[in-house]
C-alpha positions in Angstrom: 89.7 80.3 98.6 89.8 83.0 96.0 92.7 82.3 93.5 94.3 85.7 92.9 96.9 84.3 90.5 94.2 82.9 88.2 92.3 86.2 88.3 95.4 88.3 87.4 96.3 85.8 84.6 92.8 86.1 83.1 92.9 89.8 83.6 96.2 90.2 81.7 94.9 87.9 79.0 91.9 90.1 78.5 94.1 93.2 78.3 96.1 91.5 75.5 93.0 90.5 73.4 93.0 93.6 71.3 96.6 92.9 70.2 96.2 89.2 69.2 96.0 90.0 65.5 99.0 92.4 65.6 101.0 89.8 67.5 100.3 87.2 64.8 101.6 89.6 62.2 104.9 90.1 64.1 105.8 86.4 64.3 108.4 86.8 61.5 110.1 89.8 63.2 113.4 89.3 65.1 113.3 88.3 68.7 112.1 91.3 70.9 114.4 90.4 73.8 117.7 88.6 73.6 118.8 86.8 76.8 122.3 85.8 77.7 123.9 84.5 80.9 127.4 84.5 82.4 128.8 83.0 85.6 132.1 83.5 87.3 133.6 82.3 90.5 134.1 85.0 93.2 135.1 82.8 96.1 135.9 79.2 96.8 132.3 78.1 97.2 130.6 81.2 95.7 129.8 82.3 92.1 128.1 85.3 90.6 125.4 84.7 87.9 124.6 87.6 85.5 121.5 87.5 83.3 121.4 90.1 80.6 118.5 91.2 78.5 119.0 93.2 75.3 115.7 94.8 74.4 115.0 96.0 70.9 114.8 99.8 70.5 111.3 101.2 71.0 110.3 98.3 73.3 110.4 97.7 77.0 109.8 94.9 79.5 108.4 95.2 83.0 110.6 95.1 86.0 110.6 92.4 88.7 108.7 95.0 90.9 105.9 95.5 88.4 102.5 95.5 90.3 99.8 93.3 88.9 97.9 93.0 86.6 100.8 93.6 84.2 103.4 90.8 84.0 106.6 91.3 85.9 109.9 89.8 84.8 110.7 86.6 86.7 114.0 84.7 86.9 113.8 81.1 88.0 116.7 78.8 88.6 116.4 75.1 88.0 117.0 73.0 91.2 120.5 71.5 91.1 122.3 69.3 93.7 125.5 71.4 93.3 123.8 74.6 94.4 123.2 75.3 98.1 121.3 78.6 97.7 120.9 81.6 95.5 120.4 85.2 96.5 118.0 87.7 95.0 118.5 89.0 91.4 119.5 92.6 91.6 119.0 94.8 88.5 121.8 96.9 87.2 119.5 99.9 87.0 116.3 101.1 88.5 113.2 100.8 86.3 111.6 103.8 84.7 108.4 104.6 86.7 105.3 106.0 85.0 101.5 105.7 85.0 99.4 104.1 82.2 97.7 106.9 80.3 94.3 105.2 80.2 94.2 102.7 83.1 96.1 104.8 85.6 98.1 101.7 86.7 101.7 102.2 87.8 104.3 100.8 85.3 107.9 99.8 86.1 109.7 99.5 82.8 113.2 98.5 81.6 114.5 99.7 78.2 117.8 99.1 76.3 120.0 96.6 78.1 119.5 95.5 81.7 121.3 92.9 83.7 120.4 91.0 86.9 123.1 89.7 89.3 122.8 87.0 91.9 125.3 85.3 94.3 125.1 81.5 94.1 126.3 79.4 97.0 127.9 76.2 95.9 128.2 72.9 97.7 131.6 72.0 96.3 134.5 73.8 94.8 136.1 71.1 92.6 133.3 69.8 90.4 132.1 71.7 87.4 128.7 73.1 87.9 125.9 73.7 85.3 123.5 76.5 86.2 120.3 76.7 84.2 117.0 78.4 84.5 114.5 80.6 82.7 113.6 84.3 82.3 110.0 85.2 81.9 109.3 88.6 80.3 106.8 90.4 78.1 108.0 93.0 75.6 105.7 95.9 74.9 105.7 99.2 73.0 103.6 102.2 73.5 100.3 100.9 72.0 100.6 97.2 72.1 102.3 94.2 73.8 103.7 91.0 72.4 103.1 87.5 73.8 105.0 86.7 77.0 108.0 84.5 76.5 109.9 82.2 78.8 113.6 82.0 77.6 115.8 79.2 79.0 119.5 79.8 79.7 122.3 77.5 80.8 125.9 78.3 81.8 128.9 76.1 82.8 131.1 77.0 85.8 134.4 75.1 85.7 135.7 73.5 88.9 138.9 74.7 90.6 140.9 73.3 93.5 143.2 76.4 93.8 142.6 79.3 96.2 141.7 82.6 94.7 144.6 85.0 93.9 144.7 88.5 95.2 143.7 89.8 91.7 140.7 87.4 91.7 139.6 88.6 95.1 139.9 92.2 93.9 137.8 91.4 90.9 135.2 89.7 93.2 135.0 92.9 95.3 134.6 95.0 92.2 131.7 92.7 91.1 130.1 93.0 94.5 130.4 96.8 94.4 128.8 96.9 90.9 126.0 94.7 92.2 125.4 97.2 95.0 125.5 100.5 93.1 124.2 99.2 89.7 125.6 99.6 86.2 127.3 102.9 85.8 126.7 102.8 82.1 123.0 102.8 82.4 120.9 105.5 80.8 119.3 106.5 84.1 120.2 110.1 85.1 120.3 110.7 88.9 120.2 114.2 90.3 122.3 115.5 93.2 119.4 115.1 95.6 118.8 111.6 94.5 122.4 110.7 95.3 122.0 111.9 98.8 119.3 109.2 99.3 120.8 106.5 97.0 121.9 104.4 100.0 118.6 104.7 101.9 117.2 101.5 103.4 114.1 100.8 105.4 116.4 98.9 107.8 118.1 102.2 108.7 115.1 104.2 110.0 115.9 106.5 112.9 112.8 106.4 115.0 113.0 108.8 118.0 110.0 107.9 120.1 108.2 110.4 122.3 108.5 109.7 126.0 106.3 106.8 126.9 105.4 105.2 130.2 108.1 102.6 130.9 106.6 100.9 133.9 103.7 98.5 134.1 102.1 100.7 136.8 101.8 103.6 134.3 100.7 101.5 131.3 98.0 99.4 133.1 95.8 102.4 133.9 96.2 103.5 130.3 95.0 100.1 129.2 92.1 100.2 131.6 90.9 103.5 130.2 91.3 102.2 126.6 89.1 99.2 127.5 86.5 101.5 129.1 86.3 103.7 125.9 85.8 100.5 123.8 82.2 100.5 125.2 81.5 103.6 123.1 82.8 102.2 119.9 80.0 101.3 117.3 81.2 97.7 117.1 79.9 96.9 120.6 76.6 98.7 120.3 74.4 95.5 119.8 75.7 93.9 123.0 75.5 97.1 125.0 71.8 97.1 124.1 71.4 93.6 125.3 73.1 94.5 128.6 70.7 97.4 128.9 67.9 94.9 128.5 69.4 92.6 131.2 69.7 95.6 133.6 65.9 95.9 133.4 65.6 92.3 134.2 68.0 92.7 137.2 66.0 95.5 138.6 63.9 93.2 140.8 66.8 90.8 141.7 68.7 90.8 144.9 72.2 92.5 145.0 74.0 89.2 145.2 72.5 87.8 142.0 73.0 91.1 140.1 76.7 91.1 141.1 77.1 87.4 140.1 75.5 88.1 136.7 77.8 91.0 135.9 80.8 88.9 137.2 79.8 86.2 134.7 79.7 88.8 131.9 83.2 89.9 133.0 84.6 86.4 133.0 83.3 85.8 129.5 84.9 89.1 128.4 88.2 88.3 130.0 88.3 84.8 128.6 88.4 86.2 125.0 91.0 88.8 126.1 93.2 86.0 127.4 92.9 84.1 124.1 93.9 87.3 122.2 96.9 87.8 124.6 97.9 84.2 123.9 97.8 84.8 120.2 99.8 88.0 120.7 102.5 86.3 122.8 102.9 83.0 120.8 101.7 83.9 117.3 102.4 87.6 117.1 98.8 88.3 116.1 97.9 92.0 116.7 94.5 93.5 117.8 91.9 92.9 115.2 94.2 91.0 112.8 92.1 87.8 113.1 89.6 89.6 110.8 92.2 89.2 108.0 91.2 85.5 108.0 88.2 84.8 105.8 87.4 81.7 107.9 87.3 83.7 111.1 85.1 86.5 109.6 82.7 83.9 108.1 82.4 82.0 111.4 81.8 85.2 113.4 79.2 86.3 110.8 77.4 83.0 111.3 77.4 83.4 115.1 76.1 87.0 115.0 73.5 86.0 112.5 72.3 83.2 114.7 72.0 85.6 117.7 70.1 88.0 115.5 67.6 85.3 114.6 67.1 84.4 118.2 66.3 88.0 119.1 63.8 88.1 116.3 62.1 85.0 117.7 63.1 82.4 115.1 64.6 80.2 117.9 65.6 80.4 121.5 69.2 80.3 122.6 69.5 77.3 125.0 71.1 79.5 127.7 68.8 80.6 130.5 67.7 84.2 130.1 70.2 85.1 127.3 67.7 87.4 125.7 65.5 88.3 128.6 62.0 87.9 129.8 58.8 90.0 129.7 56.6 90.2 132.8 58.5 87.4 134.5 57.1 84.7 132.2 60.6 83.4 131.4 63.6 83.1 133.7 65.8 86.2 134.2 69.2 86.4 132.8 71.3 83.3 133.5 75.0 82.9 134.2 75.5 81.2 130.9 73.8 84.0 129.0 75.8 86.6 130.8 79.0 84.8 130.1 78.1 84.5 126.4 77.3 88.2 126.1 80.8 89.0 127.5 82.4 86.7 124.8 80.3 88.2 122.0 80.9 91.8 123.1 84.7 91.3 123.0 84.7 89.6 119.6 82.6 92.4 118.2 84.9 95.0 119.8 88.1 93.8 118.0 87.5 95.6 114.7 87.5 98.9 116.6 90.6 100.6 118.0 89.8 103.3 120.5 92.0 106.0 122.0 95.1 104.8 124.0 94.6 101.2 122.9 97.3 101.2 120.3 99.9 102.7 122.7 99.1 100.2 125.5 99.2 97.1 123.2 102.4 98.3 121.4 104.1 98.5 124.8 102.6 95.1 125.9 103.9 93.0 123.0 107.5 94.0 123.7 107.3 92.9 127.3 107.6 89.5 128.9 104.5 87.3 128.6 103.1 87.9 132.0 103.0 91.7 131.3 101.4 91.2 128.0 98.6 89.1 129.7 98.3 91.8 132.4 97.8 94.6 129.8 95.1 92.6 127.9 93.4 91.8 131.3 93.4 95.5 132.1 91.8 96.3 128.8 89.1 93.7 129.6 88.5 95.0 133.1 88.2 98.5 131.7 85.6 97.3 129.2 83.7 95.5 131.9 84.0 98.2 134.5 80.6 99.9 133.9 78.9 96.5 134.5 81.0 95.7 137.6 80.1 99.1 139.1 76.4 98.5 138.5 76.8 95.0 140.0 78.2 96.6 143.2 75.7 99.5 143.2 72.5 98.1 141.7 70.5 101.1 142.7 72.0 102.9 139.6 69.6 101.0 137.3 66.5 102.2 139.0 66.2 105.0 136.5 65.5 102.5 133.7 61.9 101.8 132.6 60.0 99.0 134.3 59.7 95.6 132.5 56.9 95.5 129.9 56.0 94.9 126.3 58.5 97.6 125.2 61.2 95.0 125.8 59.9 92.8 123.0 60.3 95.6 120.5 63.7 96.5 121.9 64.8 92.9 121.6 63.7 92.8 118.0 65.5 96.1 117.2 68.7 94.6 118.6 68.1 91.6 116.3 68.0 93.9 113.3 71.2 95.6 114.6 72.8 92.2 114.7 71.8 91.5 111.1 73.3 94.9 110.2 76.5 93.8 111.9 76.6 90.8 109.7 76.4 93.1 106.7 79.3 95.1 108.1 81.4 91.9 108.6 80.7 90.8 105.1 81.8 94.1 103.7 85.5 93.3 104.1 85.4 89.6 103.0 87.0 88.6 99.7 84.4 89.2 97.0 84.2 85.6 95.9 83.3 84.5 99.5 80.3 86.9 99.9 77.7 84.9 98.1 78.9 81.5 99.6 78.6 83.2 103.0 75.0 84.3 102.3 74.2 80.7 101.4 75.8 79.5 104.6 73.8 82.0 106.6 70.7 80.6 104.9 71.7 77.2 106.0 72.2 78.4 109.6 68.8 80.0 109.5 67.1 76.8 108.3 69.0 74.7 110.8 68.1 76.9 113.8 64.4 77.2 112.6 64.3 73.4 112.5 65.8 73.0 115.9 63.7 75.7 117.4 60.5 73.8 116.5 61.2 71.3 119.2 59.9 72.8 122.5 62.1 73.1 125.5 59.8 70.7 127.5 60.5 67.8 125.1 62.9 65.0 126.1 66.6 65.4 125.8 66.6 62.7 123.2 64.3 64.6 120.9 66.2 67.8 121.4 69.5 66.2 120.6 68.0 64.6 117.5 66.7 68.0 116.3 70.0 69.7 116.9 71.9 66.9 115.2 69.8 67.3 112.1 70.2 71.0 112.2 74.0 70.7 112.5 74.1 68.3 109.6 72.1 70.8 107.5 74.6 73.6 108.3 77.6 71.4 107.5 76.3 70.2 104.2 75.2 73.7 103.1 78.6 75.1 104.3 80.6 72.5 102.2 78.4 73.3 99.2 78.9 77.0 99.7 82.7 77.0 99.9 83.5 74.4 97.3 81.2 74.4 94.3 79.5 77.8 94.8 82.7 79.7 95.6 84.3 78.3 92.4 81.3 79.5 90.4 81.4 83.0 92.0 85.2 83.2 91.4 84.6 82.7 87.7 81.8 85.2 87.6 83.9 87.7 89.4 86.7 87.3 86.9 84.3 87.8 84.0 82.8 90.9 85.7 86.2 92.3 86.2 86.9 91.8 82.5 83.7 93.5 81.5 84.5 96.4 83.9 87.9 97.0 82.3 86.4 96.7 78.9 83.9 99.5 79.6 86.3 101.8 81.5 89.5 101.4 79.7 88.8 104.5 77.5 88.6 106.9 80.4 89.4 110.4 79.1 92.2 112.5 80.4 89.8 115.3 81.2 88.0 112.9 83.6 91.3 112.2 85.4 92.0 115.9 85.7 88.6 116.5 87.1 89.1 113.8 89.7 92.2 115.6 90.9 90.5 119.0 91.0 87.7 117.9 93.3 90.2 116.8 96.0 90.6 113.1 95.3 93.9 111.6 96.6 95.7 109.5 93.9 96.6 106.4 95.9 99.2 103.8 95.0 99.6 100.4 96.6 102.4 100.0 99.1 105.3 97.6 98.5 108.8 97.8 100.1 110.4 98.1 96.7 108.1 101.0 95.7 108.7 102.9 99.0 112.5 102.5 98.8 112.5 103.5 95.1 110.6 106.7 95.9 112.7 107.7 98.9 115.9 107.0 97.0 114.7 109.3 94.3 114.1 112.1 96.8 110.3 111.9 96.8 108.3 112.6 100.0 105.9 109.8 100.8 102.7 109.6 102.9 101.6 106.1 104.0 98.1 105.1 105.3 98.1 101.8 107.1 94.6 100.5 106.9 92.3 97.5 106.5 88.7 97.1 105.5 87.9 95.4 108.8 89.3 98.4 110.8 86.3 100.6 111.5 88.4 103.2 113.2 90.6 103.4 110.0 87.6 104.0 107.9 86.2 106.6 110.2 89.6 108.5 110.1 89.7 108.2 106.3 86.2 109.7 106.0 86.6 112.5 108.5 90.3 113.5 108.2 92.1 111.9 105.2 89.9 111.7 102.2 89.4 115.5 102.3 90.1 118.4 100.0 92.6 119.8 102.6 94.8 116.7 102.7 94.5 116.1 99.0 95.6 119.7 98.3 98.5 119.5 100.8 99.7 116.3 99.2 99.5 117.7 95.7 101.1 121.0 96.5 104.0 119.3 98.3 104.4 116.7 95.6 103.9 113.9 98.2 103.3 110.4 96.9 100.4 108.7 98.8 100.7 105.0 99.4 98.1 102.7 101.0 99.4 99.8 103.0 96.4 97.4 103.2 96.1 94.8 105.9 92.7 93.5 104.9 94.4 90.2 104.1 97.5 89.1 106.0 100.5 91.2 104.8 103.9 90.3 106.4 105.5 93.2 104.4 103.1 95.8 106.0 103.6 94.3 109.5 107.4 94.4 109.0 107.3 98.1 108.2 105.0 98.9 111.1 107.4 97.3 113.5 110.3 99.1 111.8 108.4 102.3 112.5 108.3 101.5 116.2 104.7 100.1 116.2 105.6 96.8 117.9 102.1 95.6 117.9 101.7 96.3 114.2 98.3 97.9 115.1 96.2 100.2 113.0 95.2 102.9 112.3 98.7 104.2 111.8 100.2 106.9 109.5 103.7 107.9 108.4 105.1 110.9 106.4 108.6 110.4 105.0 110.2 113.8 104.3 112.3 114.1 101.1 115.3 115.6 103.0 115.4 113.0 105.8 113.5 109.9 104.8 115.0 107.9 107.7 113.3 110.2 110.2 109.6 109.9 109.4 106.7 111.7 111.1 104.4 109.2 112.7 100.8 109.5 113.8 98.1 107.2 115.2 94.9 107.3 117.0 91.4 108.8 116.3 91.1 111.9 114.1 88.1 114.2 113.6 89.7 116.8 111.3 92.4 116.9 108.6 94.5 119.5 110.5 97.0 117.0 112.0 97.8 115.5 108.6 98.1 118.9 106.9 100.5 120.0 109.6 102.6 116.8 109.2 102.8 117.2 105.5 103.8 120.9 105.9 106.4 119.9 108.4 107.9 117.3 106.0 108.1 120.1 103.4 109.9 122.3 105.8 112.4 119.5 106.6 113.0 119.0 102.9 113.9 122.8 102.6 116.2 122.5 105.6 114.0 124.8 107.6 113.3 124.4 111.3 110.0 122.5 111.4 107.0 123.7 113.3 106.1 121.6 116.3 102.8 119.8 116.1 100.8 120.0 119.3 99.5 116.5 119.9 96.2 115.4 121.4 95.7 111.7 121.9 92.0 111.7 121.1 92.2 114.2 118.2 95.6 113.6 116.6 96.9 110.4 118.2 100.7 110.2 118.2 103.3 112.4 116.6 106.9 111.1 116.5 109.7 112.7 114.7 113.5 112.4 114.6 115.8 114.9 116.1 
């Protein structure tokens, strides 16, 4: 797996290279950051630890919330058998937020004196306790940074067998209050508007949901329609083409066989739906989230690649009639082939999220298990409904061309579409896994070519031998790909990142201004700390919940979000744009989605937090064709901030998805 920590360490080391000589010249200077520690007992089995950093004038250190690649301050306690647990270290003042002038990276800086407080739970009250640990920090000034330092600290807490006095309890309460509101002597200036939001917490969101169907009888039809519309999503296109080919084959079959073929397809489709429902009930895995796993994406890429090679004639899938026949020379579609097509179509559909699907699944995951399975089954039946209808009324396929040589070309075109699907799947893999995946696909191709050289009329023994050799080839090449080769690609990627930063670090300010004037949105990465900090400071915020594997998200971004209209609205309303990325598993993003009422943590999903009422965000989801809904939501948040009556946004599920706002 790609080691992100190593990448960020190397990246930060590269950023510091220009300053090595200047650091060497500063080794005789006084210590840039002085660390001290104090501990006091606030309850019988509880103490408060305070770590204080005094930073030299003109210097700063990065806060605990500092995004990578810059080095965040870290406080680590040494394990001790007298300490039961320790809470988070809370800073006495919020960091100063700014952007790096050249890199455009967000900076969270502390200057002057800053303290961090943490409550320590003790196992005993009588014995003296020694608390020790380290504080990791990096001191910087405007044009250079000093070498990172790890400073140890150790404090002694005397034992006591006497209960706390009233005065001690009062002092403990004062300490707790200071920990909550921060150091009043800090240099940070807070405006009146900021004070109104100073107590804001993401745990206090007031989500007033629009009226939704409350009974299964109203949700199940919605899920059925959502499944039907999935057939029109681009993810399912390759398998839809294969089904079209099979319909041609079925034209000369009896009604009973046609019905059984399409029932087999439906069973394959529903089997995957039941697996997804099981993951949702027992593992909390939402629709499409399996693509955040590199192992799953690589495996599906190999499967789709193998099917593509079969359609191109490299080998024949050992399922009767999976691809089809020409002129009756090979058997028509078999039950196993129909079942496999149903499985494949469902797997390929999961990166897409069509209209109504998010609402149905969000309701489903909050219900008992049997209702969750019922909703997923309704989605599957909706997706299979066109084929079931054709199975019941086979005369509907008479309009299709008669079997002939055109089917060979059509099958090969579907093979190329399968290979294009592999390219799409690889587009949201981690970069270091792409080349190893290509080598794995080469191994799959070689193995299938070798196995395909054994004709179907050969003995079972010869066929098993060929398939065993082919499987061995794939395993060996796969191990080589994701051990040695992935390590090599990881190192090359890190060096390429260093070269990229070296060549782009001198971006001029005029280029940055130009990027803003052409309508580009200045995105920041989402983190709970960053969002709460912005909302406490009275800043309006727009969040785009997305992932590279979510094709609907990318379609929305291209058609409705990354537009001049939305960029202008964000800039004129001073809205900060955050991107919450679920390409890789992100519990923090899923937690916020559920706090916003999205129980399934499904995407695409969008939220606008007004400056005046950050606990009553405006929520949208669904498929969007124009930027108008987003512009209206941003304008509404601006009206809320000015204490004006907001304009109602007329919602359309297909065009604008969902709009939810507080009262």
